[in-house]
N, C-alpha and C positions, 0 to 999 in steps of 0.2 A: 434175622433173615437179611440176606444181601440182595438188593435190588439190581436191576439192569443198569450197567454203567452208562452215564451221560456225559456230555461235555461240561455242563455247569450245574451246580446246585446252589440255589439262592435261598437264604434263610430270612424269612420275613417279607410279607406281601404288603408293605406300606408305601410311603412316599418315595423311598429310595429303591427298595427291592422290587416293587412292581415295575418300575421303569427299567431297571437293569434287565429283568427277565424279558421285557419287550424288546429291548435293543439287541440282546443276544439271540433270541429266537428269530427275530426278523432277519438277522444276519446269517441264519442257517444253523446255528448251534442248537443241540438238543439240551433242553433245560428242564429241571425239576424245581418248582417253586414251593417251598415248605411254609405253611402258615399255621401258627399255634391255635388260632381260633377258627370260626366258621365263616361262611359267606352270609353275612347278616344284612338286613335292610329294614325299611320302614314297616313292611308287613309283619315283622316279628316284634318290634318294640314301639311302634307308632308314637303316640304322644304322652307316654308315661313320664311325667315330669320328675317324680321321685326317683325312678330307676335310672333315667337318662341323664339328669342333671344333678340330683341331690342324692348321690349314692351313699353318702355318709349316714343318711337316715336309715337306710335298709341294710347297710353292710354288703351291698353288691352293686354291680354296674352292668347295665344292660348289654354293653358291647364288649365285655370281658376286660381283663382276665377274671377268672372266678376264684373261689376261696381255696382252690388246690395249690395256689401259687403265693405263699406268704413271703414276707421280707422281714429282716431283722434291722431295727433302727435303734439308735441311741436317743431316747426321747428327752433326756436331760443328761448332762455330763455324768458318766458312770452308770447310767440306768438304761439297760437294754431291754427291748420288748419285741416280740414277734407280732406283726400286724398283717392283716389280709386286705385285699382290695376293698375299698369303701370305708375302711376303718381310719380313725384319727386318734393318735396317741401322742400329742405334742408334735406330730409330724404326719403329713398325709402320705399315703402309699406311693403316689407318683407314677401311676400306670399310664402306658400307652394302650389304646384300645386293641383288644386281641380279636381281630377279625380281618377278613380280606379287605384291603384298603387301609387298615389300622385307623389312625386318627383322621385320615382324609375322609372317612365316612361321616364323622360327627363334628369336625372342626368348624371354627368360624369362617375359615376359607379366605383369610387375608392373603394376598399374593404379592408380597414385598420382595423387591431386590435389595440386597445390602448395598450400602454406599461405598464409594471407592476407599474412603478412609477406614472402613470396617475391615478391610483386608490388610491394612498397614498400621495397626494401632501402635506398635512400638516405634516405628519410624516416625509416626505423626506426633506421639506424645512422650516418647522416651521411656526409660526404665521406671517401673513403679515398684518401690520396695514392698516386699511381702506378696507380690503377685507374679504370676507367670505370663503377664501380658506380652504378646509377641505378634509378629507379622505372620500371615499365612504364607506358604511357599508359592502361592499363585496370587495373581492380582485380579481385580474386577474384570479387566479386559479379557483374561483367560476364561472367565466363567460367563461373560456376556452372551456369546452365541448359544450357550446352553440355557441361560435364563430365557432367551428368546424362544428357543425350541420348547421349553416347558410352557411358556405362555400360550403358544399357538397350538401345541399338541394336547395339552391338558385343558386349556381354556381359561383365559383371564379377561375380566372387564376392567377398564381403567382409562385414565387420562392424566398425564403428568404436565400438561400445559402450564398449570398455575403453580407448580412446585419447582422453584429455582434450584433446589438442592438435589433434584433427581439425578442419578448417574446417567452417563451417555447411553443411548440406545440406537440401534440401527433401524428398527421397525416399531410402529405404534402397536398398541394392544389390539388383539383381534376383535374385541367387542367394545362398544362404548361404555363409559362409566355409568354406574348407577346414579340416579338423582339423589340429592340430599332429601332426607326426611324432615319432619317439622323441627326437631331439635338440631339437625344438621344445618338447616338454613339459619337458625338463630346463632349457632356457633360460628358458622362461616362469616356472617356479617360482623360478629364481635371480634373475631380474629383479624379481620381487615382493619377494623377501627384501632386495634392495637399495633398495627403495622406488621402483622404476621402474614403467612402465606398458606391459607387453607386450600385443600384440594380433595377430590373424592378418593376414597380408599380403593386400591386395586383389589379385586375379588376373584377368587377361583369359583365364581358362580356366573351363570349365563344371564346377562342383561337382555339378550335377544336369543332366539333359538340358535344353537351352535352345534355343529357336527350331529351327534345323535341325541343331544340333550335339549330339553325344553327351556323356555325362558322362566326365570325366577318369578314366582307369584307373591313373594313377600310374606310368607308365613312367619308368625312369631316363633313357632317351635322349630328353630333352625340349628342353633349351636347346642351340641349335645344330642342331636337327633339326626337320623338318616333323612334324606330328602325324598318325599313320596313321588315327585315328578321328574327326578333325574336332572335337576337344575344346578346342583352343587357338584363340582368336579373334583374327583379324587382318582386314585389309581384303580379303584374297584370298578369304575365305569368308563375308563379310558385306556390306560396302558395295559392292564391285565387282560381285558377282553381282546385287545389287539395281539397280545402275546399268544393267547390260546387259539386265536384264529389262524395262526401260522401252522398249527399242528406239530410244532416243534417244542411246545411247552406243556408240561403237565403240572397242574395245581393240586397239591395234597393239603387238605385242611385237617385241623385237629392233630397236627404234627408238632411234637414238642422236641426241639433240638436240645440234645444233651452234651454233645462233644464234637469238635472238629478233630478228626483223626489225622494225626501228623506222623509220618513214618520216620525212620532213622536217618533218612537223607535230608530231612527238613522240608518235605513236600506234603501238602494237604492231600489226603487220599479221598476224603468225602466227609459225610456227616452222619453221626449216629443219632437216632431220634426214636421217639415213641409214637405209635400211631393211635388212632381213636380207640382202639381196644387195649391200649397200654402195652402192646407188644413191641419189643425192641427191634428196630430196623437199622440197616446201614445202606446209605445211598452213596455209592462211589461216583467220583466225577473227576474230570481233569482240572476243574476250577471250582473254588468255593467262594461265594460272595455272602457276607454277613450284613444284614440290614434290619436288626432287631430293635433299634433305638439305643441311645447312649448307655442306658443301664443294662439292658438285656444283652446287647452286643458285647459289652465289657465282661459281663458274667459268663457268656459262652466261651470267650477266649480264655478267661481265667480258669474255667473248668476243663479246658482242653490241654491237659498236661501230657508230656511225652518225654522221651529220653533227652532230646535236644532242648526242650522247653519245659523244664520241671515246674516252673511257676506259671505256666499258661502260654498258649500260642502267641508268639510275637511279643512276649513279655520279658525279653532278655534283660532289659534295663529298668524293670519295675515301673513302667509307664502306663500300662493298660489299666484303665479305670480312673486314672488321675485327671485333674483339671476339669472335673465335672462342673458344668455351668447350667444356668437356667436364665430367667429374666426376673429382676427384682421389681415386679409389678407394683405400681402405686394405683390406688383407687381414690378419686377425688369426687365428692358428691356436691351437687348444688340443688337447692330447693327454690321453686319459683311460685309466683302468685297465680300464674296462668298455666293451663295444661300445655305440656310440650310432648306428650306421648301420643303417637298416632297409630300404634299397633301395626306398623309396617316393618316386617322383618327383612333382613336379620337385625336391623337397628343401627349398626355401626356404618356410618356413611362419610364422615369428614375427619381429616387428620391434618396435623402440621408436623413438619420436620425441621423447624427453626432451631430446635434444641438438641439435635443429634450430635452435632460437633461444633467446635469453635467457641465454646463458652469459656471465659477466662477461669483458669484454675481447675477446669474439669477435663477428664479424659473420656471423651465420648459423652453419651447422653441417652436420649430416647425419643421415639416417635410418640406423640400424644394424639389420641383419637377418642371419639365418643364410643361408648361400649355397646355391646350387643343387647338386645331386649332382655330385661330382667323379668322373670316370671314371678307370680305372687309369693310363692314360698321363699324364693331367694331374697325378695325385697323385705320379707319379714325380719331379716337379720340386719337391716340397714337402719341405723339411727344416728343422729348427731351426738356428739359427746355429752354424756350426762342425761340423755333422754331415756324415759322408762322403756324397758324391753318387754313389758307384760302389762296386763290390765287394760282399763278403758283408755288411758292415754296412748297406749301402744296401738290399740285398734283405731282410735281417732286419727293418729298419724298415718296409719296404713291407708285409711279411706281418703284422706286429704291429699297425700303426697305421692301415691303410687303413679299418678299421671302428671305430677308436677315436679318431677325430679329428673336430673341428668347426671350420669356418671361418666367421668373421663378416666381413661386408663393410659398409663405411661409404661412403655415396654423398655425398661431400663437395662442397658447392657451391663452385665456383671463383669467385675474384674476377676479373672480366673486365678485360682490358687492351687499350688501343688498338693496341698493336704486334703482338699475337698475331693473325695474319691468314692468309687464303687469298689467294694471288695466282696468276696464270697464268705459266707459264714462257715466256720469250721465244724459246726454241729447241726444246725438246722437245715433240713432238706425239704423239698416240695413233695407233692404226691408221687412223683416219678423217681424219687431218690436223688435228685440233683441238688447240690448245694445252692442256697438262695443268695440273693443280693443282701449285703450288709452295709449300712450307711451310718457313719459316725456323726456325732454332733460337732459340725464344723461351722465356724463363724464366717459370715460374709466379710470380705475385705472392707475396711471402714470407708474407703473411697466410693464403693458402690452405694453405701447408705448416704454419703454426701451428695452424690449425683441424684439419687432418688428424692431426697428432700428438696433439692433445687427444682426438679421438674414438677414435683407436687405443688410447689408454690406457684409455678407458672400455670398449672392446671386450675388452681383456685382463682388466679387472676383472670383466666379465660372465662370461667363460669360467671364471675362477678360482672365482667364486661358484657356478658350475654343477658344479664338481668337477674341473676340469682340473688335472693334475699339472704341466703346463708350458704356458706361453702366450707367444707372441711375435708381433710385427707386422712386415710387410714395410716396407722403407724407402720414404719418400715422395720420389719423384724431383723434381728442380728444373725439368724441362722441362714447359712448358705442354701441355695435353692437346689432343685432337681425334680420338681413336681409338675412343671408346665411345659417348658420347651427345653428338655434335657439335651445336652450337647457336650462335646469336648473330650470324651473319655478315651478316644483313640486318635488323638490329633495328628494331622498330616504335617510333614516337614521334610527337609532335605537331610537332616542328621539323625541317624538311628539312635543316637544317645539322648535325643530330646524329643523324639516323635515316634509314633507307632507305625505310621504308613508313609509312603512317599507321596508326592503331589497328585498321584493318580489313584490314591486309595489302596495301593498295593502294599501289603504288610512287609516291613523290612524283614529279611531273612527267610520269608516264606513267599516265594514269588508267584505262586498260584492261589494265594489267599487274598481276598479283597474285602474292603469295607465300603458301604455306600449308604450312609445315613448321617445324622447330626453328630455322631461320634467324631467325625473328621474335623469338625469346626475348631479352629485355633481360638477364635473369639466368636461370640454369638450375635453380634450386631445389636442394634436397638430396634429390632423388628421381629415379628413372627417369622420363624425360620422355614416354613413349609416349602416355599418356592425355591429357596437356596438348597434344601435337601433334594428336591426334584432336579434342579439344575446339576447338582453333583452326581445324581443318579445317571443322568444322560452323559455326563463327562466320563464317569468311571466306565459305563457301558461302552462308550465310544473307544476308549483306550483298550479295553479288553478285546473288542472286535478287531481293532487294527493289529494288536499283537497276535491274535489268533490267525488272522489272514496272512500274517508274515511268518507263520510257522512256529510261533512261540507258545508258551504256557502249556505245552503238552508233556 
């Protein structure tokens, strides 16, 4: 069935798509926002730790996607396996939440800006053999006004006074920073003794009542959970309600996008999708914006074949799906004689950026911060090397150290490679008959592992300075990422032969098709990327509106 024609159809109601829908509808364009999941909240999934955080136990995830959406992965060289959300087979599924707001409903809500060097990695560090490390076609200054807009319209708490590595900003954060918790205070003091520069983590959570949201009450069940009091800010409780309030935007949930329909002139005509009753629908539009996350966006483009683009929309040069990136997270644990756990969520409060850039012999680095609250089941898998993982010794360790441990996480910037990519499987299809994501066994660039080992040693040093009686780091795997902060599969650039879109997220060769999510990232920074995706959403939306008002894109 063909639906009524609209000015724009946006695929994906997450960090990028929700914001683009708001910007277009507030400018007077008629918009249909398609979301593959439902509008979920705390009332439906409350405090279920297994379902919300430990989905590998139950083989499901409370905020979607569900088992109708498999993927094919190479679990070891030459060994392929079909896995479903929540399953682990030498490789996790790597899903983004399938619901209105997507990951912004359940994320940890760190609200980082990338640093100036993160947009100029090749200019800063030169060519890296075996990597596609490159500069963005835009600079930090181009995105700074949109970072500011995201911070004020979505809502960020923070204070960069004590961070000398913070990039320039025109305005402060709209809300004060959260105070350090018990472990944050110990870590901040230790960092200062080491000559480092600790500061409070910027958070997309309300430290005070803000707009229509309450102040955070510090619940432990935060990361992996919806907020019961509307204190965690995502597009589901900011941008999307604003879009709907214009009466120019219609949200359709349980809408599974199958294809961007491209005509023989090279124009996107709209989106073919399946509704909640599995009926095929077609939504025609003047403009199509894809914001499904780096894996699903690439999958949709690759499945959108036409006469002019037989290998997928915008894939004339075999670039769609390539340069897939994540973050090579390190976990460093410290055990203490005294209790350092105070049960105040979300737990992560203090960070240092001393090792993001400027380390001899390293190209980039990572932000290091204390982690979010670990819940009992998750802590059960944490043991020093060689410690028993079962029996009385295991239980004794659990009792003694659950409140006497700190974990530091380093968000290591991966070196992108051309080979690490998203493809579609030639045989396996999902419930709706759509070819699924296929991920090969690709190795991380060795320099990524080198950086990760360096920052892990710094994290151990930090914990010992804070009084840890024992500290150790998890091993850094050789397999390239794609499960946490997926990015890069439709990178932006000025040259169609080396990029999928132009600097405004506009797909080369299809001028009314745009992308607005982490797919655009040329490199992924040493930070959680949510605020950068939001800023790009505002920037892409701003460009579309200006072009539309000038008579273009029709």
